[in-house]
Structure formats: structure tokens, C-alpha cells
C-alpha positions as CSV (number, residue, x, y, z in Angstrom):
1,Q,109.5,116.5,94.3
2,D,111.6,119.4,93.4
3,Y,113.9,118.3,96.2
4,T,114.9,114.7,96.7
5,W,118.0,113.6,98.6
6,E,118.8,110.9,95.8
7,D,119.4,114.0,93.7
8,H,120.0,116.8,96.0
9,G,120.3,116.2,99.3
10,Y,122.9,113.9,99.3
11,S,125.5,115.5,97.1
12,L,124.8,119.1,99.2
13,I,125.6,117.0,102.5
14,N,128.6,115.3,101.3
15,R,130.1,119.3,100.0
16,L,129.3,120.5,103.2
17,Y,130.5,117.0,105.3
18,P,132.3,115.3,103.0
19,D,131.7,111.2,103.5
20,V,128.1,112.4,106.1
21,G,126.5,111.8,102.7
22,Q,127.4,108.2,102.4
23,L,127.4,107.7,106.1
24,L,123.7,108.8,106.0
25,D,122.8,107.3,103.1
26,E,124.2,104.1,104.3
27,K,122.1,104.1,107.4
28,F,119.1,104.9,105.3
29,Q,119.8,102.1,102.6
30,V,120.4,99.5,105.6
31,V,116.6,99.8,107.5
32,Y,115.3,100.4,103.7
33,N,116.1,97.2,102.6
34,L,116.1,95.2,106.7
35,T,113.9,92.4,105.8
36,Y,113.2,88.8,106.5
37,N,110.8,88.1,104.1
38,T,108.4,87.3,106.1
39,I,104.6,88.8,107.1
40,A,103.5,87.6,110.6
41,M,103.1,83.5,109.6
42,H,104.3,83.6,106.0
43,C,107.9,83.5,105.2
44,G,108.8,84.3,101.3
45,V,107.1,87.0,100.8
46,D,108.9,90.2,99.3
47,T,107.7,93.1,101.4
48,S,109.7,95.4,99.5
49,M,106.0,96.9,98.2
50,L,105.0,97.3,101.9
51,R,108.3,99.3,103.3
52,R,108.5,101.2,100.4
53,A,104.7,102.2,101.3
54,I,105.6,102.9,105.2
55,W,109.0,105.7,103.9
56,N,106.5,107.3,101.1
57,Y,102.9,107.8,103.5
58,V,106.0,109.0,105.8
59,H,106.7,111.6,103.3
60,C,103.7,112.2,102.6
61,V,102.6,113.5,106.2
62,F,105.3,115.6,106.5
63,G,104.6,117.2,103.1
64,I,106.8,115.7,100.8
65,R,105.3,113.5,97.4
66,Y,106.9,112.2,94.4
67,D,105.8,112.0,90.9
68,D,106.9,108.6,89.7
69,Y,105.1,106.4,93.3
70,D,101.1,105.6,93.2
71,Y,99.9,106.7,96.3
72,G,97.2,103.9,96.1
73,E,99.4,101.3,97.2
74,V,100.0,103.4,100.5
75,N,95.8,102.5,101.0
76,Q,96.0,99.0,100.3
77,L,98.8,98.5,102.1
78,L,98.2,100.1,105.2
79,E,95.4,99.4,107.6
80,R,94.1,102.3,109.4
81,S,95.7,101.3,113.2
82,L,99.0,101.5,110.9
83,K,98.7,104.9,109.6
84,I,97.4,106.4,112.5
85,Y,100.2,104.9,114.0
86,I,102.7,106.0,111.9
87,K,101.6,109.1,112.3
88,T,101.2,109.3,115.7
89,V,104.8,108.5,116.0
90,A,106.1,110.6,113.5
91,C,104.5,113.3,114.1
92,Y,103.6,113.5,118.1
93,P,105.7,110.9,119.8
94,E,105.1,111.6,123.2
95,K,101.2,111.2,122.5
96,T,102.2,107.3,121.4
97,T,101.4,104.9,123.9
98,K,101.5,101.0,124.5
99,R,98.1,100.6,123.2
100,T,98.7,103.1,119.9
101,Y,101.3,100.0,120.2
102,T,99.5,97.0,120.4
103,Q,96.2,98.0,118.3
104,F,98.2,97.4,115.0
105,W,99.2,94.7,113.3
106,R,98.0,92.4,116.0
107,H,98.8,89.2,115.2
108,F,102.1,90.2,113.1
109,K,105.7,89.5,115.7
110,H,107.2,92.1,117.7
111,S,110.7,92.6,115.6
112,E,108.3,93.3,112.2
113,K,106.8,96.0,114.6
114,V,110.1,97.0,115.7
115,H,110.9,97.3,112.3
116,V,108.2,99.9,111.6
117,N,109.1,101.6,113.8
118,L,112.9,101.9,112.2
119,L,111.2,102.8,108.6
120,L,109.5,105.6,109.8
121,L,112.0,107.2,112.3
122,E,114.1,107.2,109.2
123,A,112.0,108.2,106.8
124,R,111.0,111.2,108.8
125,M,114.7,112.3,109.3
126,Q,115.4,112.0,105.9
127,A,111.9,114.7,105.3
128,A,113.4,116.8,108.2
129,L,117.1,117.0,107.0
130,L,115.4,117.3,103.1
131,Y,113.6,120.8,104.8
132,A,116.6,121.7,106.4
133,L,119.1,120.5,102.9
134,R,116.4,122.6,100.4
135,A,116.9,125.6,102.8
136,V,120.4,126.1,102.9
137,T,120.3,125.3,99.0
138,R,117.5,128.5,98.3
139,Y,120.1,130.4,101.3
140,M,123.1,129.5,99.0
141,T,121.8,130.7,95.6
């Protein structure tokens, strides 16, 4: 809550490595906004709440929480098997198995599961960058 990508990380990385902040931000935004507006067999679905819940849950796993987000959404939108999968891939990728992959969202397309992987890996990368950039900021001040 006291060090965010939008308010701090983006500007610091751009100051240290011009244009890299823009490239990373675009990468995060592309993955975050990627949607076919479908969930399983349902078309025309706004998936923004689900994508935000996945992103914020990954950050939460790494100890990053935002005051302006209702974490009740995470419990409403992410079933237990999906949370287990996210935590396993984000924290212990070497323990990820085919069984773990098949246990969540059994009726969903593989492309939707791949999108979950993209979301969680980009959110994890952003969380790691936030920790590193906050350390750099503290060192510089």
C-alpha cells in the first residue's frame, strides 16, 4: 500500500533505465487487459473483476495489499483449487504438476487456464519488482 507500481515503481525504473518502465507497464497492461469476454461456455462476460482478483491475490501472497481493494472479492471469485494452483505456481513453481493444473477450472478451456498463468506470472514479476525497487528507493534516500 505504501509502494505501488503506478505511483513509485514505474517512475523509478524509468529514471534508472529510460523507456524500460514504459515497456514493463505495457507488458503488465496487455496481460491484465487480455480477455475474450468468455468464461467456460458463457460469452459476453465482463472478466475484469476475476482478472483483478487473480492479480491482487498474487500480490497478497507476496505480502502486498491495497487499501482500496475489497479482498472479499478474492474469496467470492477464486475457488480453493484455483487459489492452491496460484500459490503453487507463484511460490513453488518446481512443485507444479499436471495434476495441479487439471484440478482447477475443470470445465474451462486451456486458453483460459493459460491466461491465468500469464496473469499470475506477470503479477508475480511486478511484486518482485516492487520489493526490489523499494529497496533501491530506500538506499537512494
